[in-house]
C-alpha positions as CSV (number, residue, x, y, z in Angstrom):
1,X,0.0,0.0,0.0
2,X,1.2,3.5,-0.8
3,X,1.9,5.9,2.0
4,X,2.3,9.7,2.0
5,X,5.8,11.0,1.4
6,X,7.6,12.4,4.5
7,X,9.5,15.6,4.6
8,X,12.7,13.5,4.5
9,X,11.6,12.2,1.1
10,X,10.9,15.7,-0.1
11,X,14.2,17.0,1.1
12,X,16.1,14.1,-0.6
13,X,14.1,14.7,-3.8
14,X,14.7,18.4,-3.7
15,X,18.5,17.8,-3.2
16,X,18.6,15.3,-6.1
17,X,16.7,17.7,-8.4
18,X,19.2,20.5,-7.6
19,X,22.1,18.1,-8.0
20,X,20.8,17.0,-11.4
21,X,20.2,20.5,-12.7
22,X,23.6,21.8,-11.7
23,X,25.2,18.6,-13.0
24,X,23.4,18.9,-16.3
25,X,24.5,22.5,-16.7
26,X,28.1,21.5,-15.7
27,X,28.2,18.7,-18.2
28,X,26.7,20.8,-21.0
29,X,29.4,23.4,-20.5
30,X,32.0,20.6,-20.3
31,X,30.7,19.0,-23.5
32,X,30.8,22.4,-25.3
33,X,34.4,22.9,-24.2
34,X,35.4,19.4,-25.2
35,X,33.7,19.8,-28.6
36,X,35.5,23.1,-29.1
37,X,38.8,21.4,-28.3
38,X,37.9,18.5,-30.6
39,X,37.3,20.9,-33.5
40,X,40.5,22.7,-32.9
41,X,42.5,19.4,-32.6
42,X,40.8,18.1,-35.8
43,X,41.7,21.3,-37.7
44,X,45.2,21.2,-36.4
45,X,45.7,17.6,-37.5
46,X,44.2,18.4,-40.9
47,X,46.5,21.3,-41.4
48,X,49.5,19.2,-40.4
49,X,48.5,16.5,-42.9
50,X,48.1,19.2,-45.6
51,X,51.5,20.6,-44.9
52,X,53.1,17.1,-45.0
53,X,51.5,16.6,-48.5
54,X,52.4,20.1,-49.7
55,X,56.0,19.2,-50.7
56,X,54.7,16.2,-52.7
57,X,52.2,18.4,-54.5
58,X,54.7,21.2,-55.1
59,X,57.0,18.6,-56.8
60,X,54.2,17.4,-59.0
61,X,53.2,21.0,-59.8
62,X,56.8,21.7,-60.9
63,X,56.8,18.8,-63.2
64,X,53.4,19.8,-64.6
65,X,54.6,23.3,-65.3
66,X,57.7,22.0,-67.2
67,X,55.5,19.9,-69.3
68,X,53.1,22.8,-69.8
69,X,56.0,25.0,-70.9
70,X,57.1,22.4,-73.5
71,X,53.6,22.2,-74.7
72,X,53.5,26.0,-75.1
73,X,56.6,25.9,-77.2
74,X,55.6,22.8,-79.3
75,X,51.8,23.3,-79.3
76,X,51.5,22.8,-83.1
77,X,53.1,19.4,-82.8
78,X,51.4,17.7,-79.8
79,X,48.2,19.7,-78.8
80,X,47.8,17.4,-75.8
81,X,47.8,18.9,-72.3
82,X,50.0,17.3,-69.8
83,X,48.5,14.7,-67.4
84,X,49.6,12.0,-65.0
85,X,48.4,8.7,-63.6
86,X,49.6,9.7,-60.1
87,X,47.7,13.0,-59.8
88,X,44.9,14.9,-61.3
89,X,45.3,18.3,-62.7
90,X,43.4,21.3,-64.0
91,X,44.3,24.6,-65.7
92,X,42.3,27.9,-65.5
93,X,42.8,31.3,-67.2
94,X,42.9,34.7,-65.6
95,X,39.0,34.9,-65.8
96,X,38.9,31.7,-63.8
97,X,37.5,29.8,-66.8
98,X,38.5,26.2,-67.1
99,X,41.0,25.5,-70.0
100,X,41.7,21.9,-69.1
101,X,41.0,19.4,-66.4
102,X,41.5,15.6,-66.1
103,X,38.3,15.3,-64.1
104,X,35.9,18.2,-64.2
105,X,35.1,19.4,-60.7
106,X,34.3,22.5,-58.7
107,X,37.6,24.0,-57.5
108,X,38.4,26.8,-55.0
109,X,40.9,29.0,-56.7
110,X,41.0,31.5,-53.8
111,X,42.7,29.0,-51.6
112,X,46.3,27.6,-51.9
113,X,46.0,24.3,-50.2
114,X,42.8,22.5,-49.1
115,X,41.0,19.2,-48.7
116,X,37.8,18.7,-50.7
117,X,35.8,15.6,-51.6
118,X,38.6,13.3,-50.5
119,X,41.1,15.1,-52.7
120,X,44.0,17.3,-51.6
121,X,44.4,20.3,-53.9
122,X,47.3,22.7,-54.4
123,X,46.7,25.9,-56.4
124,X,49.7,27.5,-58.0
125,X,50.2,30.6,-60.1
126,X,53.1,30.2,-62.6
127,X,55.4,33.1,-63.4
128,X,54.6,32.8,-67.1
129,X,51.1,32.3,-68.4
130,X,51.8,29.3,-70.6
131,X,48.9,28.9,-73.1
132,X,47.0,31.5,-71.1
133,X,47.1,29.4,-67.9
134,X,47.0,31.6,-64.7
135,X,46.0,28.9,-62.2
136,X,47.5,25.4,-62.2
137,X,45.9,22.9,-59.8
138,X,47.3,19.5,-58.8
139,X,45.3,17.1,-56.8
140,X,46.1,13.8,-55.1
141,X,43.7,11.4,-53.3
142,X,43.7,11.6,-49.5
143,X,44.3,8.1,-48.0
144,X,42.3,9.0,-44.9
145,X,44.8,7.5,-42.4
146,X,45.2,10.8,-40.6
147,X,41.4,11.0,-40.2
148,X,41.1,7.6,-38.7
149,X,43.9,8.2,-36.3
150,X,42.5,11.6,-35.3
151,X,39.0,10.1,-34.8
152,X,40.3,7.4,-32.6
153,X,42.4,9.8,-30.5
154,X,39.4,12.1,-30.1
155,X,37.1,9.3,-29.0
156,X,39.6,8.1,-26.3
157,X,40.3,11.7,-25.2
158,X,36.6,12.7,-25.0
159,X,35.7,9.5,-23.1
160,X,38.4,10.1,-20.5
161,X,37.7,13.8,-20.3
162,X,34.0,13.3,-19.7
163,X,34.7,10.6,-17.1
164,X,37.1,12.9,-15.2
165,X,34.8,15.8,-15.5
166,X,31.9,13.8,-14.2
167,X,33.8,12.5,-11.2
168,X,35.3,16.0,-10.3
169,X,31.9,17.7,-10.9
170,X,30.0,15.2,-8.7
171,X,32.5,15.6,-5.9
172,X,32.4,19.4,-6.2
173,X,28.6,19.5,-6.3
174,X,28.3,17.4,-3.2
175,X,30.6,19.7,-1.4
176,X,28.8,22.8,-2.6
177,X,25.4,21.3,-1.7
178,X,26.5,20.2,1.8
179,X,25.6,23.5,3.5
180,X,22.2,23.5,1.8
181,X,21.7,19.9,2.8
182,X,22.7,20.5,6.4
183,X,20.3,23.5,6.5
184,X,17.4,21.5,5.1
185,X,18.0,18.7,7.6
186,X,18.2,21.2,10.4
187,X,14.9,22.7,9.2
188,X,13.3,19.3,8.9
189,X,14.4,18.4,12.5
190,X,13.1,21.7,13.7
191,X,9.7,21.1,12.1
192,X,9.5,17.6,13.6
193,X,10.5,18.8,17.1
194,X,8.2,21.8,16.9
195,X,5.3,19.5,15.7
196,X,6.0,17.1,18.6
197,X,6.0,19.9,21.2
198,X,2.7,21.3,19.8
199,X,0.8,18.1,20.4
200,X,0.1,18.4,24.1
201,X,-0.8,22.1,24.3
202,X,-3.0,22.0,21.1
203,X,-4.8,18.9,22.2
204,X,-5.4,20.3,25.7
205,X,-6.7,23.7,24.4
206,X,-9.1,22.0,21.9
207,X,-10.3,19.5,24.4
208,X,-11.0,22.0,27.2
209,X,-12.8,24.4,24.9
210,X,-15.1,21.6,23.8
211,X,-15.8,20.8,27.5
212,X,-16.9,24.4,28.3
213,X,-20.6,24.8,28.9
214,X,-21.3,27.7,26.7
215,X,-24.9,28.2,27.8
216,X,-23.7,29.5,31.1
217,X,-21.4,32.1,29.6
218,X,-22.4,35.7,28.9
219,X,-22.2,37.0,25.3
220,X,-18.9,38.8,25.6
221,X,-17.2,35.7,27.2
222,X,-18.7,33.4,24.6
223,X,-17.4,35.6,21.8
224,X,-13.9,35.4,23.3
225,X,-14.2,31.6,23.7
226,X,-15.3,31.3,20.0
227,X,-12.2,33.3,18.9
228,X,-10.0,31.0,21.0
229,X,-11.8,28.0,19.5
230,X,-11.2,29.2,16.0
231,X,-7.5,29.9,16.7
232,X,-7.0,26.5,18.4
233,X,-8.6,24.6,15.6
234,X,-6.5,26.5,13.0
235,X,-3.4,25.5,14.9
236,X,-4.7,22.0,15.2
237,X,-5.2,21.7,11.5
238,X,-1.7,22.9,10.8
239,X,-0.3,20.5,13.4
240,X,-2.2,17.6,11.9
241,X,-0.9,18.4,8.4
242,X,2.7,18.7,9.6
243,X,2.3,15.5,11.6
244,X,1.0,13.7,8.5
245,X,3.9,14.9,6.4
246,X,6.6,14.1,8.9
247,X,5.2,10.8,10.1
248,X,3.1,9.7,7.1
249,X,5.2,6.7,6.5
250,X,5.2,5.7,10.2
251,X,1.5,6.1,10.9
252,X,-0.2,2.7,11.4
253,X,-3.2,2.3,9.1
254,X,-6.5,0.8,10.3
255,X,-8.7,0.4,7.3
256,X,-12.4,-0.5,7.9
257,X,-15.8,0.1,6.4
258,X,-16.7,3.6,7.3
259,X,-20.1,5.4,7.3
260,X,-19.0,8.4,5.2
261,X,-22.2,10.4,6.0
262,X,-21.5,10.2,9.8
263,X,-17.9,11.2,9.3
264,X,-18.9,14.2,7.2
265,X,-21.4,15.3,9.9
266,X,-18.5,15.2,12.5
267,X,-16.1,17.2,10.3
268,X,-18.7,19.8,9.3
269,X,-19.6,20.4,13.0
270,X,-15.8,20.7,13.7
271,X,-15.4,23.5,11.1
272,X,-18.6,25.4,11.9
273,X,-16.9,27.8,14.2
274,X,-14.1,28.5,11.6
275,X,-16.8,29.2,9.0
276,X,-18.7,31.5,11.3
277,X,-15.6,33.4,12.2
278,X,-15.2,34.2,8.4
279,X,-18.9,34.8,8.0
280,X,-19.1,31.8,5.6
281,X,-22.2,29.5,5.6
282,X,-21.3,25.9,5.9
283,X,-23.8,23.1,5.2
284,X,-24.0,19.4,4.6
285,X,-26.3,17.7,2.1
286,X,-26.5,13.9,2.1
287,X,-28.2,12.8,-1.1
288,X,-27.3,9.1,-0.7
289,X,-25.7,7.3,2.2
290,X,-22.3,5.8,1.4
291,X,-19.6,3.6,2.8
292,X,-15.9,3.4,2.0
293,X,-13.2,1.0,3.2
294,X,-10.5,3.3,4.4
295,X,-8.6,4.5,7.5
296,X,-10.9,6.9,9.4
297,X,-8.0,9.3,10.3
298,X,-7.0,9.6,6.7
299,X,-10.5,10.1,5.4
300,X,-10.9,12.8,8.1
301,X,-7.7,14.4,7.0
302,X,-8.8,14.4,3.3
303,X,-12.2,15.9,4.1
304,X,-10.7,18.4,6.6
305,X,-8.3,19.8,4.0
306,X,-11.0,20.2,1.4
307,X,-13.4,22.0,3.8
308,X,-10.5,24.1,5.3
309,X,-9.4,25.3,1.9
310,X,-13.0,26.1,0.9
311,X,-13.3,28.3,4.0
312,X,-9.8,29.8,3.8
313,X,-10.1,30.9,0.2
314,X,-13.7,32.0,0.4
315,X,-15.3,35.5,0.3
316,X,-16.9,37.3,3.2
317,X,-20.5,36.0,3.5
318,X,-19.7,33.2,1.0
319,X,-20.8,29.6,1.2
320,X,-19.4,26.1,1.4
321,X,-21.6,23.1,0.4
322,X,-20.5,19.6,1.4
323,X,-22.4,17.0,-0.6
324,X,-22.4,13.2,-0.3
325,X,-23.9,11.4,-3.3
326,X,-23.4,8.0,-4.7
327,X,-19.8,7.1,-4.3
328,X,-18.8,10.8,-4.3
329,X,-17.9,13.6,-1.9
330,X,-18.3,17.1,-3.3
331,X,-17.0,20.3,-1.6
332,X,-18.2,23.4,-3.5
333,X,-17.6,27.0,-2.5
334,X,-18.4,30.5,-3.8
335,X,-14.9,31.7,-3.1
336,X,-12.1,33.4,-5.1
337,X,-11.8,30.5,-7.6
338,X,-8.7,29.2,-9.4
339,X,-7.2,30.2,-12.7
340,X,-7.5,27.5,-15.4
341,X,-3.7,27.3,-15.9
342,X,-3.2,26.7,-12.2
343,X,-5.8,23.9,-11.7
344,X,-3.4,21.1,-12.8
345,X,-0.7,22.4,-10.4
346,X,-3.0,22.6,-7.3
347,X,-2.1,19.1,-6.1
348,X,1.7,19.9,-6.0
349,X,3.2,20.3,-2.6
350,X,3.7,23.9,-1.5
351,X,1.8,25.1,-4.5
352,X,0.2,28.5,-3.8
353,X,-1.3,30.9,-6.3
354,X,-2.7,33.6,-4.1
355,X,-1.6,35.6,-1.0
356,X,-5.1,36.5,0.0
357,X,-5.1,34.0,2.8
358,X,-2.4,32.2,4.7
359,X,-1.3,28.6,4.3
360,X,1.6,26.4,3.2
361,X,0.2,24.8,0.1
362,X,0.0,21.4,1.8
363,X,-3.7,20.7,1.9
364,X,-4.4,19.4,-1.6
365,X,-1.0,17.7,-1.7
366,X,-2.1,15.6,1.3
367,X,-5.5,15.0,-0.3
368,X,-3.8,13.8,-3.5
369,X,-1.5,11.4,-1.6
370,X,-4.4,9.9,0.3
371,X,-6.5,9.6,-2.9
372,X,-3.6,7.9,-4.6
373,X,-3.2,5.5,-1.7
374,X,-6.9,4.4,-1.9
375,X,-7.3,4.7,-5.7
376,X,-9.8,7.7,-5.3
377,X,-10.4,10.0,-8.2
378,X,-10.0,13.7,-7.6
379,X,-11.4,16.3,-10.0
380,X,-11.2,20.1,-9.6
381,X,-13.4,22.6,-11.5
382,X,-13.3,26.3,-10.9
383,X,-14.2,29.7,-12.3
384,X,-11.8,32.4,-11.2
385,X,-13.4,35.0,-8.8
386,X,-16.6,33.0,-8.6
387,X,-16.6,29.4,-7.4
388,X,-14.6,26.1,-7.0
389,X,-15.8,22.5,-6.9
390,X,-13.7,19.6,-5.7
391,X,-15.0,16.1,-6.2
392,X,-13.7,12.8,-4.7
393,X,-15.0,9.6,-6.3
394,X,-14.6,6.0,-5.5
């Protein structure tokens, strides 16, 4: 059976989320740096390869120019442009128009030495324009050995660099997050200790107020007692929420078949003084009797949070209707409503979308956890500034 998450779980999850976000940013920056280095290293290796091939290309170009010169002198006899089985060549005039090429291709005449389409090209400008040739290009095939070697080196380097960065980053993040983690655990311990210390005085106040015979009190004293009653019940609700959050996974569950109508009567009576203090009408309508196999304390906590929220976020002289119909509890109010874009977020812990009234944003989160535990279906419908309706079905 599922249980509600404790504050310890929330703190651990919050710490992990923070760790993951910072680690993701750290790794992204690291990857960008590594990629930048990889590009620089690749370009450097490529340039080194080109420079190593340059002397060979220059020698081939020299031979080509000599043959081109002989052709220029004896053009009438041969009329065949020089070519070689070792390299490919091309000749362009001053207008960059092709005069001759062993294999027609798109060449870059504004560069001197470059790699393109697996061919290493060297562009030379001879001192004399033999047969109108201003640009002489010699090309040889790139064997790709430098590329394979560079690729292998980069893969090994990148793997090692990422591994080292991950380990160092994780250690640094843990160190940086330690003060926050200590502060969060201190806060968690403070909440638990405070909650524990509130138990006795809150229970005593609520119990003694209920034992007071109000018929014997004068109007002024009764008014003061009601104020104390409202304050005590407000504190009691906060105490119960905090207790449920901090001890949710340690609370022993006693599931049994409950009369839902009877429980609703008890909870509506409990909140009557809170509703009267805010001048909100609170009523209960039982359309159909119903039963539910559930822990009574948890169903009470679910109903209490729905009614408490309906009163808390209501308007002066507003209303709260609690309705029990077939396999469904409905809590409707004429309060401030909820914006459509916020309805989906209402069940998130600490979610608050208004500062009109106090609260910690825990109520609907607790309702959602109990509903999940017992496979109850929650639906929220609302019109901003007019009304809200929360339905719990089983």
